[in-house]
Phi, psi and omega in degrees: 000358182295129178092351180261142185243133174228127177281126178252337181194155170240111183251139179240128182278117176271327187200137176223132188242105172035048178053029178253326178203164182225145174246125186234149174250131181265104180297325184292320182254350182057045172230169173264150179227131176256125178248112178259132184286334177219134181283132182289147179295152184304322182294333180249033185299125176207160177280147174284167176296318183294320175295328177293319178296342179289349175296341177268359185274154175294311180233128176227128187220345193231139173229108181255137170258104190305328185295334182285335178293337186251014180285137174274145181250000000 
């Protein structure tokens, strides 16, 4: 697969809140994704503005904590 490129998704930025979260639309699956840049502590668990905004989407199935995407193993 080296050197080959495969498109897996086309995401459109719908909303960005002070670099704390982003609401994206996935054209391939026709659903919304909320990306929260930092996972809140368990004691302060609350929904971000972006995850709340997914309620207006037809399909909503993803909540990503971006900091978890960049952890080294």
